[in-house]
N, C-alpha and C positions, 0 to 999 in steps of 0.2 A: 574427771576420766572415767569413765563407761568401765564398770566390772566387765573382765573377760568371762568369755561364754564358750566353755569347751562341748566340741559337737558329741552328741550322742552317738556313739557306736563304737564298737568293738574289735580291737585289732587282730582277734584271733580268726583263723580259718576256719571252716565248717567244720571239719574236723576236729580240729582243737576246741570248739565249741563244745561239739558232742562230749569229747571226754571228759572237758570240764563238768560239764552238766551231769554226767555219771558220778564224778567224785563227789558232787554235793549231794546226789541221790542217796550214795554208799555212805555217806555220814549221816543223811538224815535217817537210814534204815538202821543205823548202829547207836545214834543217840540222840534225835531230836526229841525234846520235849515238850517244846510248845511253839507256837508260830501266833503274827499278830502282823495283820495290814492296816496302817493307818495311811492319810493321805502324806505323800512324799515318803513313804518309810515303811521299811518290812524288818521285824526282829524275830532272828530265828533263835532259840535258845534249846543248847545243849547241855548234855549232862557234862558232869566234870572228868577231866580225862583225857579230855579232846583238844584240850587248848592249843596244843602247839599246831593239829590240823587246821584247827579255825585259823589261826592266824597266817598259816602258809598260804590258806585259799584267799584271806583278805590280802595278803600282799599282792598274789599274783593277780587278781582283780582290779587292785589298783592300777595297775601294770598296763592291762589291756583297756580297761574303761575307767579312765580317768573320771569321766564325768559323775562316777560314781561316789557317794560320800561313806567311807566303811569306817566302822569303830567295834571295839571288843568290849565288853563288859564283863567280868569277872565275878561270881557270885560266891557263895561258900560251896554249894553244890551243883552249881551249872555256870555254864560260859555263854554267853549271848553275841549274835552276831549284830549288829544294825545296821543295815544298807539304804542309803538315802539317795535323792535326788530329785531334780526339778519336774514341775509338772510334765515337760514334754519326754520325761524318761519313765511314765508311769508304765509303760509296756515293759520296761525293762526290768521293774519292780515285780510285775505280775509274775513274769518268768520266776525271779527267785521266789515267789512266795508257792507256786505250782510245785517249782522242783523239789522242794520239803515236803509238799504235800505226794508227790507220786514217790517220792522215795520211804516216806511214813506207811506207806499200804503195807497190809500185812505180807510177812515172809512166807513165799509159795513151800517153802519145804518143813517150817515148823507152825505155818498158820498163826504166826502170834502177831497180834496186832499192837500198834504202838499208838498211845494217846497225844494228839497233839490240841493246841487250842486255836 
């Protein structure tokens, strides 16, 4: 029996995708401390204290994008969200990586910069 392949498609509307993207940017602005991009995987690492928000976003992403493999790893002072996908979904992984970078840009009001990897 051949493995089941899920279509690389998100069930959110364009407006809902924009709202979700802004949630990721806001979380990155507040708490992102590192990000990495590997073949087939993006890992976003946040400061401790946002575990519930990371878990909620991961749960909702699983619902709208079942082709993604999302896992959460908790450390003493951080929580990491790993997002994996097949080679045909590299563009989706690039979006998560870029959203994290956009969110971690300097705050216009404070001028504070975030350090990300």
